[in-house]
Structures are given as structure tokens and as C-alpha cells.
KEBA-890501 format. One line per field, with one value per atom (N, C-alpha, C, O): residue number from 1; atom name; z, y, x. Coordinates in nm, 2 decimals. Atoms other than C-alpha are relative to their C-alpha. Layout:
BEGIN
k	NUM,...
a	CA,...
c3	Z,...
c2	Y,...
c1	X,...
END
This chain:
BEGIN
k	1,1,1,1,2,2,2,2,3,3,3,3,4,4,4,4,5,5,5,5,6,6,6,6,7,7,7,7,8,8,8,8,9,9,9,9,10,10,10,10,11,11,11,11,12,12,12,12,13,13,13,13,14,14,14,14,15,15,15,15,16,16,16,16,17,17,17,17,18,18,18,18,19,19,19,19,20,20,20,20,21,21,21,21,22,22,22,22,23,23,23,23,24,24,24,24,25,25,25,25,26,26,26,26,27,27,27,27,28,28,28,28,29,29,29,29,30,30,30,30,31,31,31,31,32,32,32,32,33,33,33,33,34,34,34,34,35,35,35,35,36,36,36,36,37,37,37,37,38,38,38,38,39,39,39,39,40,40,40,40,41,41,41,41,42,42,42,42,43,43,43,43,44,44,44,44,45,45,45,45,46,46,46,46,47,47,47,47,48,48,48,48,49,49,49,49,50,50,50,50,51,51,51,51,52,52,52,52,53,53,53,53,54,54,54,54,55,55,55,55,56,56,56,56,57,57,57,57,58,58,58,58,59,59,59,59,60,60,60,60,61,61,61,61,62,62,62,62,63,63,63,63,64,64,64,64,65,65,65,65,66,66,66,66,67,67,67,67,68,68,68,68,69,69,69,69,70,70,70,70,71,71,71,71,72,72,72,72,73,73,73,73,74,74,74,74,75,75,75,75,76,76,76,76,77,77,77,77,78,78,78,78,79,79,79,79,80,80,80,80,81,81,81,81,82,82,82,82,83,83,83,83,84,84,84,84,85,85,85,85,86,86,86,86,87,87,87,87,88,88,88,88,89,89,89,89,90,90,90,90,91,91,91,91,92,92,92,92,93,93,93,93,94,94,94,94,95,95,95,95,96,96,96,96,97,97,97,97,98,98,98,98,99,99,99,99,100,100,100,100,101,101,101,101,102,102,102,102,103,103,103,103,104,104,104,104,105,105,105,105,106,106,106,106
a	N,CA,C,O,N,CA,C,O,N,CA,C,O,N,CA,C,O,N,CA,C,O,N,CA,C,O,N,CA,C,O,N,CA,C,O,N,CA,C,O,N,CA,C,O,N,CA,C,O,N,CA,C,O,N,CA,C,O,N,CA,C,O,N,CA,C,O,N,CA,C,O,N,CA,C,O,N,CA,C,O,N,CA,C,O,N,CA,C,O,N,CA,C,O,N,CA,C,O,N,CA,C,O,N,CA,C,O,N,CA,C,O,N,CA,C,O,N,CA,C,O,N,CA,C,O,N,CA,C,O,N,CA,C,O,N,CA,C,O,N,CA,C,O,N,CA,C,O,N,CA,C,O,N,CA,C,O,N,CA,C,O,N,CA,C,O,N,CA,C,O,N,CA,C,O,N,CA,C,O,N,CA,C,O,N,CA,C,O,N,CA,C,O,N,CA,C,O,N,CA,C,O,N,CA,C,O,N,CA,C,O,N,CA,C,O,N,CA,C,O,N,CA,C,O,N,CA,C,O,N,CA,C,O,N,CA,C,O,N,CA,C,O,N,CA,C,O,N,CA,C,O,N,CA,C,O,N,CA,C,O,N,CA,C,O,N,CA,C,O,N,CA,C,O,N,CA,C,O,N,CA,C,O,N,CA,C,O,N,CA,C,O,N,CA,C,O,N,CA,C,O,N,CA,C,O,N,CA,C,O,N,CA,C,O,N,CA,C,O,N,CA,C,O,N,CA,C,O,N,CA,C,O,N,CA,C,O,N,CA,C,O,N,CA,C,O,N,CA,C,O,N,CA,C,O,N,CA,C,O,N,CA,C,O,N,CA,C,O,N,CA,C,O,N,CA,C,O,N,CA,C,O,N,CA,C,O,N,CA,C,O,N,CA,C,O,N,CA,C,O,N,CA,C,O,N,CA,C,O,N,CA,C,O,N,CA,C,O,N,CA,C,O,N,CA,C,O,N,CA,C,O,N,CA,C,O,N,CA,C,O,N,CA,C,O,N,CA,C,O,N,CA,C,O,N,CA,C,O,N,CA,C,O,N,CA,C,O,N,CA,C,O,N,CA,C,O
c3	0.00,0.00,0.00,0.09,0.02,-0.11,0.08,0.08,-0.07,0.11,-0.09,-0.17,0.08,-0.04,0.09,0.18,-0.09,0.12,-0.04,-0.16,0.02,0.16,-0.02,-0.06,0.02,0.15,0.10,0.21,-0.09,0.30,0.03,-0.04,-0.03,0.48,-0.07,-0.10,0.06,0.31,0.11,0.22,-0.09,0.47,0.07,0.18,-0.06,0.52,0.12,0.22,-0.11,0.73,0.12,0.23,-0.12,0.94,0.07,0.19,-0.06,1.00,0.08,0.19,-0.06,1.08,0.13,0.23,-0.11,1.32,0.11,0.23,-0.10,1.50,0.05,0.15,-0.03,1.51,0.14,0.21,-0.14,1.84,0.11,0.19,-0.11,2.05,-0.02,0.08,0.03,1.88,0.05,0.11,-0.05,1.96,0.15,0.21,-0.14,2.32,0.06,0.16,-0.05,2.36,-0.02,0.07,0.02,2.20,0.10,0.15,-0.11,2.44,0.13,0.20,-0.12,2.73,0.01,0.11,0.00,2.64,-0.01,0.05,0.00,2.57,0.14,0.18,-0.13,2.91,0.11,0.21,-0.11,3.12,-0.03,0.06,0.04,2.93,0.02,0.00,-0.02,3.01,0.14,0.18,-0.14,3.37,0.00,-0.07,-0.01,3.46,0.13,0.24,-0.12,3.69,0.01,-0.09,-0.03,3.85,-0.04,-0.04,0.03,3.74,0.13,0.21,-0.13,4.02,-0.04,-0.06,0.05,3.91,0.10,0.06,-0.09,4.23,-0.01,0.01,0.00,4.20,-0.14,-0.16,0.14,3.82,-0.09,-0.17,0.08,3.65,-0.15,-0.21,0.15,3.29,-0.03,-0.14,0.03,3.31,0.01,-0.08,-0.02,3.43,-0.11,-0.17,0.11,3.17,-0.13,-0.20,0.13,2.88,0.00,-0.10,-0.01,3.00,-0.02,-0.09,0.01,3.04,-0.13,-0.19,0.14,2.71,-0.10,-0.18,0.09,2.53,0.02,-0.07,-0.03,2.71,-0.05,-0.10,0.04,2.65,-0.16,-0.21,0.15,2.28,-0.06,-0.14,0.06,2.21,0.05,-0.02,-0.05,2.42,-0.10,-0.14,0.09,2.19,-0.14,-0.20,0.13,1.88,0.00,-0.09,-0.01,2.01,0.00,-0.07,0.00,2.08,-0.14,-0.18,0.14,1.73,-0.09,-0.17,0.08,1.58,0.03,-0.06,-0.04,1.78,-0.05,-0.10,0.04,1.69,-0.15,-0.20,0.14,1.32,-0.04,-0.12,0.03,1.31,0.05,-0.02,-0.06,1.53,-0.03,-0.03,0.03,1.43,-0.13,-0.15,0.12,1.09,0.02,-0.06,-0.04,1.27,0.04,0.07,-0.05,1.37,-0.10,-0.22,0.09,1.24,-0.04,-0.13,0.04,1.24,-0.08,-0.07,0.08,0.99,0.08,0.19,-0.08,1.11,-0.02,-0.11,0.00,1.19,0.00,0.07,0.00,1.12,0.14,0.19,-0.14,1.45,0.02,0.13,-0.01,1.37,-0.01,0.05,0.03,1.25,0.04,0.05,-0.03,1.35,-0.12,-0.10,0.12,0.99,-0.03,0.00,0.04,0.87,-0.12,-0.22,0.11,0.63,-0.04,0.04,0.05,0.43,0.09,0.13,-0.07,0.61,-0.07,-0.19,0.05,0.57,-0.01,-0.05,0.01,0.57,0.11,0.23,-0.10,0.75,0.10,0.05,-0.10,1.08,0.03,0.12,-0.03,1.08,0.12,0.12,-0.12,1.41,0.03,-0.01,-0.04,1.55,0.15,0.21,-0.15,1.91,0.01,0.11,-0.01,1.84,0.00,0.08,0.01,1.73,0.12,0.16,-0.11,2.01,0.13,0.20,-0.11,2.27,-0.01,0.08,0.02,2.11,0.03,0.08,-0.03,2.13,0.15,0.19,-0.14,2.50,0.05,0.14,-0.04,2.54,-0.04,0.04,0.05,2.34,0.08,0.06
c2	-0.12,0.00,0.12,0.14,-0.12,0.33,0.11,0.14,-0.12,0.63,0.12,0.14,-0.12,0.96,0.12,0.12,-0.12,1.29,0.09,0.09,-0.09,1.53,-0.08,-0.02,0.07,1.25,0.04,0.08,-0.05,1.34,-0.12,-0.21,0.11,1.13,0.03,0.14,-0.01,1.06,-0.02,-0.05,0.01,1.05,-0.14,-0.15,0.14,0.67,-0.01,-0.07,0.01,0.70,0.08,0.03,-0.08,0.98,-0.06,-0.07,0.07,0.79,-0.12,-0.14,0.12,0.47,0.03,-0.04,-0.04,0.65,0.06,0.06,-0.07,0.85,-0.09,-0.05,0.08,0.57,-0.05,-0.04,0.06,0.40,0.10,0.08,-0.11,0.72,0.06,0.09,-0.06,0.86,-0.09,-0.04,0.10,0.54,0.01,0.00,0.00,0.56,0.13,0.12,-0.13,0.93,-0.01,0.03,0.02,0.85,-0.09,-0.07,0.09,0.56,0.07,0.05,-0.08,0.78,0.09,0.09,-0.09,1.04,-0.07,-0.03,0.08,0.77,-0.05,-0.06,0.06,0.62,0.10,0.09,-0.10,0.93,0.14,0.23,-0.14,1.24,0.09,0.05,-0.09,1.54,0.01,0.10,0.01,1.44,-0.03,-0.12,0.03,1.46,-0.08,-0.05,0.09,1.19,0.00,0.01,0.03,1.16,-0.14,-0.23,0.14,0.86,-0.08,-0.06,0.08,0.62,-0.13,-0.14,0.12,0.26,-0.07,-0.15,0.06,0.16,0.06,-0.01,-0.06,0.41,0.01,0.00,-0.03,0.47,-0.08,-0.03,0.09,0.17,0.04,0.06,-0.02,0.23,0.14,0.17,-0.14,0.61,0.01,0.08,-0.01,0.57,-0.07,-0.02,0.08,0.30,0.08,0.09,-0.07,0.51,0.12,0.16,-0.12,0.83,-0.04,0.03,0.04,0.65,-0.05,-0.03,0.05,0.48,0.11,0.10,-0.12,0.81,0.07,0.10,-0.07,0.97,-0.08,-0.03,0.09,0.67,-0.01,-0.01,0.01,0.65,0.12,0.11,-0.12,1.01,0.02,0.09,0.00,0.98,-0.08,-0.04,0.08,0.70,0.07,0.07,-0.07,0.90,0.11,0.14,-0.11,1.20,-0.05,0.01,0.06,0.98,-0.04,-0.02,0.04,0.84,0.12,0.11,-0.12,1.18,0.07,0.10,-0.05,1.31,-0.08,-0.02,0.09,1.01,0.02,0.02,-0.02,1.06,0.13,0.15,-0.13,1.43,0.04,0.11,-0.03,1.45,-0.10,-0.07,0.11,1.12,0.03,-0.02,-0.04,1.27,0.09,0.10,-0.09,1.50,-0.08,-0.03,0.09,1.20,0.01,0.01,-0.01,1.21,-0.14,-0.16,0.14,0.83,-0.06,-0.02,0.06,0.61,-0.08,-0.14,0.09,0.43,-0.14,-0.18,0.14,0.07,-0.07,-0.02,0.08,-0.19,-0.06,-0.12,0.04,-0.27,-0.15,-0.19,0.14,-0.64,-0.06,-0.16,0.06,-0.70,0.09,0.04,-0.11,-0.38,0.03,0.09,-0.04,-0.36,0.15,0.20,-0.14,0.00,0.00,-0.08,-0.02,0.11,0.14,0.23,-0.14,0.42,0.08,0.02,-0.07,0.70,-0.01,-0.01,0.01,0.67,-0.15,-0.17,0.14,0.29,-0.04,-0.01,0.05,0.13,-0.09,-0.18,0.08,-0.01,0.05,-0.01,-0.06,0.20,0.09,0.18,-0.09,0.36,0.06,0.00,-0.06,0.59,0.03,0.03,-0.03,0.67,0.14,0.15,-0.13,1.03,-0.01,0.05,0.02,0.92,-0.07,-0.04,0.07,0.68,0.08,0.08,-0.09,0.94,0.10,0.14,-0.09,1.18,-0.06,0.00,0.07,0.92,-0.01,0.01,0.00,0.88,0.14,0.15,-0.14,1.26,0.04,0.11,-0.03,1.28,-0.08,-0.06
c1	0.09,0.00,0.09,0.18,-0.08,0.15,-0.05,-0.17,0.03,0.16,0.00,0.09,0.00,0.06,-0.02,-0.10,0.00,0.13,-0.12,-0.16,0.11,-0.16,-0.13,-0.23,0.12,-0.41,-0.11,-0.07,0.11,-0.75,-0.09,-0.11,0.10,-1.00,-0.13,-0.17,0.13,-1.33,-0.11,-0.08,0.11,-1.67,-0.01,-0.06,0.01,-1.66,0.10,0.07,-0.09,-1.34,-0.04,-0.03,0.05,-1.48,-0.11,-0.11,0.12,-1.80,0.05,0.01,-0.05,-1.61,0.07,0.06,-0.08,-1.38,-0.08,-0.04,0.08,-1.65,-0.12,-0.18,0.12,-1.92,0.00,-0.10,0.01,-1.82,-0.03,-0.12,0.02,-1.80,-0.14,-0.21,0.13,-2.11,-0.11,-0.21,0.09,-2.30,-0.01,-0.12,0.00,-2.19,-0.07,-0.14,0.07,-2.30,-0.15,-0.22,0.15,-2.64,-0.06,-0.17,0.05,-2.68,-0.01,-0.11,0.00,-2.59,-0.13,-0.20,0.11,-2.85,-0.13,-0.23,0.12,-3.11,-0.04,-0.15,0.02,-3.06,-0.02,-0.09,-0.01,-2.99,-0.03,-0.03,0.03,-3.09,0.12,0.23,-0.10,-2.89,0.06,0.13,-0.04,-2.83,0.15,0.20,-0.14,-2.46,0.03,-0.03,-0.03,-2.32,0.15,0.23,-0.14,-1.98,0.04,-0.05,-0.04,-1.78,0.01,0.10,0.01,-1.88,-0.06,-0.18,0.05,-1.91,-0.10,-0.18,0.09,-2.09,-0.14,-0.24,0.13,-2.37,-0.06,-0.18,0.04,-2.39,0.08,0.16,-0.08,-2.24,0.00,0.11,0.00,-2.36,0.03,0.10,-0.04,-2.33,0.15,0.21,-0.15,-1.97,0.07,0.16,-0.06,-1.89,0.00,0.10,0.01,-2.02,0.09,0.15,-0.08,-1.85,0.15,0.22,-0.14,-1.51,0.03,0.14,-0.02,-1.56,0.03,0.12,-0.01,-1.60,0.13,0.21,-0.13,-1.31,0.12,0.22,-0.11,-1.08,0.01,0.12,0.00,-1.18,0.06,0.15,-0.06,-1.10,0.15,0.22,-0.14,-0.78,0.09,0.20,-0.07,-0.67,0.01,0.12,-0.01,-0.76,0.10,0.17,-0.09,-0.57,0.15,0.23,-0.13,-0.26,0.04,0.16,-0.03,-0.28,0.03,0.13,-0.02,-0.30,0.13,0.21,-0.13,-0.01,0.12,0.22,-0.11,0.21,0.02,0.13,-0.01,0.13,0.06,0.15,-0.04,0.17,0.15,0.22,-0.13,0.48,0.11,0.23,-0.10,0.64,0.07,0.19,-0.07,0.73,0.12,0.20,-0.11,0.97,0.12,0.23,-0.10,1.18,0.12,0.10,-0.12,1.54,0.04,0.12,-0.04,1.58,-0.12,-0.23,0.11,1.39,-0.09,-0.05,0.09,1.08,0.03,0.10,-0.02,1.09,-0.14,-0.23,0.12,0.82,-0.03,0.06,0.03,0.64,0.01,0.04,0.00,0.63,0.14,0.17,-0.13,0.99,0.12,0.23,-0.10,1.18,0.09,0.20,-0.08,1.32,-0.03,-0.14,0.01,1.38,-0.10,-0.08,0.09,1.10,-0.01,0.03,0.01,1.03,-0.11,-0.21,0.10,0.84,-0.14,-0.15,0.14,0.46,-0.05,-0.16,0.03,0.47,-0.10,-0.07,0.09,0.17,0.08,0.14,-0.07,0.30,0.14,0.21,-0.14,0.62,-0.01,-0.10,0.00,0.70,0.13,0.24,-0.13,0.96,-0.01,-0.12,0.00,1.06,-0.07,-0.15,0.07,0.95,-0.15,-0.22,0.14,0.61,-0.07,-0.18,0.05,0.57,-0.01,-0.11,0.00,0.66,-0.11,-0.18,0.11,0.42,-0.14,-0.23,0.13,0.14,-0.02,-0.14,0.02,0.20,-0.04,-0.13,0.03,0.19,-0.14,-0.21,0.14,-0.14,-0.10,-0.22
END
């Protein structure tokens, strides 16, 4: 699969990436309306689960974005996550220390 610079997401990718969190938010509002609950699994199991799910989902998305956007600044070539062989920048599965640290920060 060839990497192309300046590639844009299409509506299918946006829908697929936002669907899990959107479903969780809609479920929360269907079950609890606009009531706000603290995250407390003993008192509000499902409200807490759905809130943490959405927060975690977007935290992962943020980390992925940071690793992609800041990983390109790495001075060393990326390595394939499965074999650690050096690969060209933009290769699927290619990681750098810079990108990995950015992901943790995100």
C-alpha cells in the first residue's frame, strides 16, 4: 500500500472512526438524558462506563493523531512494528521513538 502525502479522509473513514463514540454518547443520552453523573461505578455503572468509554476512545484518537503528526519529525527512519526492519516514512506499521513518545503525550 503506497503512502501519499496530503491524503484526506473521506466521509466513510470519518464515519467509521467516530461511530463507536457517537453510539456511546447517544446511548448515554437515551438512558440518562442530560443528567450529569460523576464517574462512580458503584452508583452509576452504565453512566460511568459510557463516559469513560468516550473519554478513552478520544484519548486513543488523540494519541494516534499526535504520533502521526509529530512522528514525521523523527530524524531516524521508522521501523516496522512487527519485525523492526527499517521502512520508508509513511509505511503502515512504521513507528519511531519520536512518534511513540508523542502518542503517550497525546
